[in-house]
C-alpha positions as CSV (number, residue, x, y, z in Angstrom):
1,M,0.0,0.1,0.0
2,T,1.2,3.5,-0.9
3,A,0.4,5.0,2.3
4,E,2.6,2.4,4.1
5,L,5.6,3.3,1.8
6,I,5.1,6.7,2.7
7,S,5.0,5.9,6.5
8,G,8.1,3.9,6.1
9,R,10.0,6.2,3.9
10,L,9.4,9.0,6.6
11,G,10.5,6.8,9.5
12,G,7.3,5.6,11.3
13,E,7.0,6.3,14.9
14,E,10.0,8.5,14.8
15,F,8.5,10.8,12.4
16,L,5.4,11.1,14.4
17,T,7.2,11.9,17.7
18,R,10.6,13.8,16.4
19,V,9.7,15.4,13.1
20,L,5.8,16.2,12.5
21,G,5.0,19.6,13.2
22,R,8.5,20.5,14.4
23,A,10.8,20.9,11.4
24,H,10.7,20.4,7.6
25,A,12.6,17.5,6.1
26,H,13.2,16.2,2.7
27,Y,13.2,12.3,1.9
28,P,14.7,11.7,-1.4
29,A,13.8,8.6,-3.4
30,A,15.6,5.9,-5.0
31,D,12.5,4.9,-7.1
32,R,11.5,7.6,-9.4
33,Q,8.5,5.5,-10.3
34,A,7.1,5.2,-6.7
35,F,4.1,7.5,-7.1
36,T,3.4,7.6,-10.6
37,H,0.3,5.1,-10.3
38,L,-1.3,7.9,-7.9
39,L,-1.9,10.5,-10.8
40,T,-0.9,10.2,-14.3
41,W,-1.2,13.3,-16.7
42,S,-3.9,11.3,-18.4
43,D,-5.8,10.8,-15.0
44,L,-5.7,14.5,-14.6
45,N,-7.1,15.2,-17.9
46,R,-10.0,13.1,-17.5
47,L,-10.9,14.3,-14.0
48,L,-10.8,18.0,-15.3
49,A,-13.3,17.0,-18.2
50,A,-15.5,14.5,-16.1
51,H,-16.0,16.4,-13.0
52,R,-17.9,19.8,-12.5
53,L,-15.1,21.6,-10.9
54,D,-16.0,25.4,-9.9
55,T,-13.7,27.5,-8.2
56,P,-12.4,27.2,-5.8
57,R,-12.2,23.5,-6.0
58,M,-10.4,24.1,-9.2
59,R,-8.4,27.1,-9.9
60,L,-5.4,28.7,-11.4
61,S,-3.0,30.9,-9.5
62,A,0.1,33.0,-10.4
63,G,1.1,34.5,-7.1
64,S,-2.5,35.4,-6.3
65,T,-5.7,33.6,-7.8
66,I,-6.8,34.5,-11.5
67,D,-10.0,35.6,-12.0
68,V,-12.2,32.8,-13.2
69,A,-13.5,35.0,-15.9
70,A,-10.2,34.6,-17.6
71,Y,-10.5,31.0,-18.3
72,T,-14.2,29.9,-17.8
73,Q,-17.5,30.5,-19.7
74,R,-20.8,30.6,-17.9
75,Q,-22.9,27.6,-18.5
76,A,-26.5,27.3,-17.8
77,Y,-28.5,24.2,-17.2
78,R,-32.3,23.6,-16.8
79,R,-32.2,21.4,-13.7
80,M,-28.9,22.3,-12.1
81,P,-27.1,25.6,-10.9
82,D,-25.1,27.4,-13.5
83,W,-21.4,27.2,-13.3
84,N,-18.2,28.6,-14.3
85,R,-17.3,25.9,-17.1
86,P,-13.2,25.7,-17.7
87,V,-12.7,26.3,-21.5
88,P,-9.5,24.1,-22.1
89,Q,-7.6,26.5,-24.6
90,L,-8.0,29.4,-22.1
91,V,-6.6,27.1,-19.3
92,H,-3.7,25.9,-21.3
93,E,-3.0,29.8,-22.4
94,R,-2.7,30.5,-18.5
95,L,-0.7,27.7,-17.8
96,R,1.6,28.6,-20.6
97,A,2.0,32.1,-19.2
98,G,3.1,30.7,-15.8
99,A,-0.1,29.9,-13.9
100,T,-0.3,26.9,-11.2
101,L,-3.3,24.5,-11.7
102,V,-4.8,23.5,-8.3
103,L,-7.2,20.8,-7.8
104,D,-8.6,20.6,-4.3
105,A,-9.8,17.3,-2.2
106,I,-8.4,15.3,-5.5
107,D,-8.6,12.1,-2.8
108,E,-12.5,12.6,-3.2
109,M,-12.5,11.8,-6.9
110,H,-9.6,9.5,-7.7
111,P,-9.5,6.1,-6.0
112,P,-5.7,5.9,-5.9
113,I,-5.3,8.9,-3.9
114,N,-8.3,8.3,-1.9
115,D,-6.8,4.7,-0.7
116,T,-3.8,6.4,0.2
117,A,-5.5,9.3,2.1
118,A,-7.3,6.5,4.2
119,G,-4.1,4.9,4.9
120,L,-2.3,7.9,6.0
121,E,-5.3,8.8,8.3
122,A,-5.2,5.5,9.9
123,W,-1.4,6.0,10.7
124,L,-1.4,9.8,11.6
125,G,-4.8,9.6,13.3
126,T,-6.0,12.7,11.7
127,R,-8.2,13.7,8.6
128,V,-6.2,14.0,5.6
129,Q,-7.1,16.1,2.4
130,V,-5.0,15.7,-0.7
131,N,-4.5,18.7,-3.3
132,A,-3.0,18.3,-6.7
133,Y,-0.7,20.8,-8.0
134,A,0.5,21.1,-11.9
135,S,2.8,23.6,-13.1
136,W,5.1,24.2,-16.0
137,T,7.1,27.3,-15.6
138,A,9.7,28.9,-13.1
139,Q,6.9,31.2,-11.7
140,E,5.9,30.6,-8.3
141,G,2.2,30.0,-8.3
142,F,1.7,31.3,-4.7
143,G,4.6,33.2,-3.5
144,L,6.0,33.0,-0.3
145,H,3.6,31.9,2.4
146,W,2.7,29.7,5.0
147,D,-0.1,27.0,6.1
148,D,-2.1,26.7,9.2
149,H,-1.6,23.0,9.1
150,D,1.2,20.6,8.5
151,V,1.8,19.1,4.9
152,I,3.3,16.2,3.4
153,V,4.4,16.6,-0.3
154,V,4.8,13.6,-2.6
155,Q,6.2,14.6,-6.1
156,V,4.7,12.5,-8.7
157,A,6.1,13.6,-12.1
158,G,8.9,16.3,-12.9
159,R,11.1,18.3,-10.5
160,K,9.8,21.1,-8.3
161,R,12.2,23.8,-6.6
162,W,11.4,24.6,-3.0
163,R,12.5,27.5,-0.6
164,I,12.0,27.0,3.2
165,H,12.2,30.3,5.1
166,G,11.7,29.1,8.6
167,I,8.9,30.0,11.3
168,T,7.9,33.7,12.7
169,R,4.8,32.1,14.6
170,V,5.1,28.8,16.0
171,A,1.7,26.7,15.6
172,P,-0.5,29.4,13.9
173,L,-4.1,28.4,14.0
174,H,-6.9,28.8,11.5
175,S,-8.8,30.8,14.1
176,D,-5.8,32.3,16.0
177,L,-5.5,35.3,18.2
178,E,-3.0,36.8,15.8
179,F,-2.5,36.5,12.2
180,D,1.2,36.4,11.4
181,N,1.7,38.8,8.4
182,G,5.3,39.9,9.3
183,V,8.5,39.6,7.4
184,A,9.7,35.9,6.3
185,P,13.0,35.1,7.5
186,D,15.7,34.6,5.2
187,P,15.8,31.3,3.5
188,I,17.1,28.2,5.8
189,D,16.8,25.7,3.0
190,E,16.7,25.4,-0.8
191,L,16.1,21.8,-2.5
192,T,14.6,20.3,-5.6
193,M,12.0,17.7,-5.4
194,E,12.3,15.0,-8.0
195,A,9.6,12.4,-8.6
196,G,9.5,9.8,-5.8
197,D,10.7,12.4,-3.3
198,I,8.9,13.0,-0.2
199,L,8.8,16.6,1.8
200,H,7.3,17.6,5.3
201,V,6.7,21.3,5.8
202,P,5.2,22.3,9.3
203,R,2.5,24.5,9.9
204,G,3.6,28.2,10.2
205,C,6.8,27.6,8.0
206,W,7.4,30.0,5.3
207,H,7.9,28.4,2.0
208,A,7.7,29.0,-1.9
209,A,7.9,26.4,-4.8
210,A,8.1,26.7,-8.7
211,A,8.5,24.1,-11.3
212,S,12.0,23.7,-12.8
213,E,11.8,25.8,-16.0
214,G,10.4,23.9,-19.0
215,E,9.8,20.6,-17.3
216,P,6.0,19.9,-16.1
217,S,5.8,19.2,-12.6
218,L,3.0,17.3,-10.9
219,H,2.9,16.8,-7.0
220,L,0.4,15.9,-4.2
221,T,0.1,18.0,-1.2
222,C,-1.5,16.0,1.9
223,G,-2.7,18.6,4.2
224,L,-3.1,17.1,7.7
225,N,-6.1,18.6,10.1
226,T,-4.5,19.9,13.4
227,T,-5.4,18.4,16.5
228,T,-4.1,21.0,18.9
229,G,-4.4,21.6,22.9
230,A,-7.4,23.9,22.1
231,D,-9.2,20.9,20.5
232,F,-8.0,18.6,23.6
233,L,-9.5,21.2,26.2
234,A,-12.8,21.5,24.4
235,W,-13.1,17.7,24.6
236,I,-12.1,18.1,28.4
237,T,-14.6,20.8,28.8
238,D,-17.4,18.6,27.0
239,Q,-16.6,15.6,29.3
240,M,-17.1,18.2,32.3
241,R,-20.9,18.4,31.8
242,A,-21.3,15.3,33.9
243,H,-20.6,17.5,36.8
244,V,-23.6,19.4,38.1
245,E,-21.2,22.2,38.9
246,V,-20.2,22.6,35.1
247,R,-24.1,22.2,33.8
248,S,-25.2,25.1,36.5
249,D,-25.4,28.7,35.6
250,V,-22.5,31.2,36.0
251,P,-22.9,32.6,39.6
252,R,-24.2,36.1,39.7
253,D,-23.5,36.7,43.2
254,R,-19.8,37.7,43.5
255,A,-19.7,35.8,46.9
256,D,-20.2,32.4,45.1
257,Q,-18.0,33.0,42.1
258,T,-14.6,32.4,43.9
259,A,-15.8,28.7,45.3
260,W,-17.5,27.9,41.8
261,T,-14.3,28.6,39.7
262,S,-12.4,26.7,42.3
263,T,-14.4,23.8,42.0
264,L,-14.1,23.9,38.1
265,A,-10.2,24.1,38.5
266,E,-10.4,21.1,41.0
267,L,-12.5,18.9,38.5
268,V,-10.6,20.0,35.3
269,T,-7.2,19.5,37.0
270,K,-8.4,15.9,38.4
271,R,-9.2,14.8,34.8
272,L,-5.7,16.3,33.3
273,Q,-4.1,14.4,36.0
274,Q,-5.3,11.0,35.0
275,P,-2.5,9.1,33.3
276,D,-4.3,7.8,30.2
277,V,-6.4,11.1,29.4
278,V,-4.2,11.9,26.4
279,E,-4.7,8.5,24.9
280,D,-8.6,8.7,25.6
281,Y,-8.7,11.8,23.7
282,R,-6.8,10.1,20.7
283,R,-9.1,6.9,21.1
284,F,-12.0,9.4,21.0
285,L,-10.9,10.9,17.9
286,D,-10.6,7.5,16.1
287,E,-13.7,6.0,17.3
288,T,-15.6,9.3,16.0
289,A,-13.8,10.0,12.8
290,P,-16.1,9.8,9.6
291,A,-15.7,7.2,7.3
292,R,-14.6,8.2,3.8
293,Q,-17.3,7.9,1.2
294,A,-17.9,4.6,-0.3
295,F,-21.1,2.8,-1.9
296,S,-21.5,-0.9,-2.1
297,L,-24.0,-1.2,-4.9
298,P,-25.7,-3.4,-5.8
299,V,-25.0,-5.7,-2.8
300,A,-25.8,-3.1,0.1
301,V,-29.4,-3.5,-1.6
302,T,-29.6,-6.9,-2.5
303,G,-27.6,-8.3,0.5
304,E,-26.3,-11.2,-1.8
305,L,-22.8,-11.7,-0.4
306,T,-21.0,-14.7,-1.1
307,L,-17.7,-16.7,0.1
308,A,-16.0,-14.8,-2.9
309,S,-17.1,-11.1,-1.7
310,R,-14.3,-8.8,-0.8
311,V,-15.2,-6.6,1.9
312,R,-13.2,-4.1,4.4
313,L,-14.4,-2.0,7.2
314,A,-15.8,1.6,6.1
315,S,-13.4,3.2,8.8
316,P,-9.8,2.1,9.2
317,R,-9.4,4.1,12.3
318,G,-12.2,2.2,14.2
319,R,-11.2,0.1,17.4
320,L,-12.0,-3.1,18.6
321,H,-12.8,-3.8,22.1
322,Q,-13.2,-7.5,23.2
323,A,-14.6,-9.0,26.4
324,E,-15.5,-12.6,27.5
325,T,-18.9,-12.4,25.9
326,E,-18.7,-10.0,23.1
327,V,-16.5,-8.0,20.8
328,V,-17.3,-4.1,20.1
329,L,-16.5,-2.5,17.0
330,A,-16.3,1.2,17.8
331,G,-16.3,3.7,14.6
332,Q,-17.9,6.5,13.2
333,G,-19.3,7.6,16.4
334,R,-21.1,4.5,16.5
335,R,-20.7,1.1,18.4
336,W,-21.6,-2.5,16.8
337,R,-21.6,-5.2,19.5
338,M,-21.2,-8.7,18.1
339,A,-20.6,-12.3,20.0
340,A,-17.2,-13.0,21.1
341,G,-16.8,-15.6,18.6
342,A,-16.7,-12.9,15.5
343,A,-13.8,-11.3,16.9
344,P,-10.9,-13.0,15.1
345,A,-12.9,-12.1,11.6
346,I,-13.5,-8.6,12.9
347,A,-9.9,-8.2,13.7
348,R,-8.8,-9.6,10.3
349,L,-10.5,-6.5,9.0
350,A,-9.0,-4.0,11.6
351,D,-5.9,-3.1,9.7
352,G,-7.9,-1.6,6.9
353,R,-7.2,-4.2,4.4
354,T,-9.6,-5.9,2.1
355,A,-10.5,-9.7,2.7
356,T,-12.8,-11.9,1.3
357,V,-15.6,-13.9,3.1
358,E,-14.0,-17.1,2.7
359,E,-10.8,-15.9,4.2
360,L,-12.9,-14.5,7.1
361,R,-14.7,-17.8,7.4
362,G,-11.3,-19.3,7.7
363,A,-10.7,-17.3,10.9
364,V,-13.8,-18.2,12.5
365,P,-14.2,-22.1,11.8
366,D,-16.5,-22.5,14.7
367,V,-19.1,-20.0,13.1
368,S,-21.3,-21.3,10.7
369,E,-21.2,-19.8,7.0
370,R,-24.7,-18.6,7.5
371,A,-24.1,-16.7,10.9
372,L,-21.1,-15.1,9.2
373,L,-22.7,-14.0,6.2
374,G,-25.6,-12.7,8.2
375,L,-23.4,-10.7,10.4
376,L,-21.5,-9.2,7.5
377,R,-24.9,-8.2,5.7
378,R,-25.8,-6.4,9.1
379,L,-22.6,-4.5,9.3
380,L,-23.0,-3.8,5.2
381,E,-26.5,-2.4,5.8
382,D,-25.6,-0.2,8.9
383,G,-22.5,1.4,7.2
384,A,-20.0,-0.2,9.1
385,L,-18.8,-2.5,5.9
386,V,-17.8,-1.7,2.4
387,W,-18.3,-4.3,-0.4
388,E,-15.5,-4.2,-2.8
389,G,-16.4,-6.7,-5.8
390,E,-16.1,-10.6,-5.9
391,A,-12.8,-12.1,-6.0
């Protein structure tokens, strides 16, 4: 799987604890074809032609976003909203002049990238959105800027030159108390990304990028949703609703206010001092993360699973909890309770991989074929399972 290739190249757990969100890092590749299967130029052409991509989902930028009127034509429909339809020759003209083509959330449109994003989400424990960038000239599509989220950049084709300028505000947020619009520091690194390379840029790090002159460049930027102390404290606060002191109105009598705030401080402090509180939060994030959209027609309607049916869990971030009498699958903000005997089959799917019903049957020899098919049909109908064809 491509996600496993990326995590392995980045260093696995070492990357998560030592690099992610801390410093930029460039990972050169030995295999220049490592990511070509994710997105070819033919794939990109088909996506642009076959999808209704209005701005800002699809846009052109040359230092700043180009007005859509320069490369689109207003298209009217009887039963759909009007939209700005890109005109191929006008798009090509702008790209020849130095613009960069951007396609946001390409993971939602292209299965190879969607599968990779799902695998990265399971590894990183956060939502991932993948944008595609195509450029042809040495002009910087976005100029010198910083992002409010960490990114993992995968160079698919061609080469791209990057300048890294460092950080002037540590860990900026999308909704921050201050906006960092100061002067960027001098460059601390300059590098050229070649096909197969990976680059990590932490949030708040000023950077700029441009294609090598005359050589088409195609890269994917995996944007990672931030999971900050502010998010953690919001979760803690939400848990505090179990206490009547938190549910009660804020005291109006000044004589009661000090005692009330002291009680709140004690409740929050007690929760924060519990040794597993951070892991509890990460488990909560995994168990409530939404599944990536996937349909299972026609089987989800007919219910006709066979031993040759290939299935997977809808959310690779779901967690299993086993007890003597039952196994619980927690994911997508829901819980599915099953007999303990089904645990080996569900555990076989818990790594996010696809398995045939026959393979799952081999994991639970004491469970009848009829009972297993019934369980899988229930999970499929309830959105916990995805059908991916017949072997």
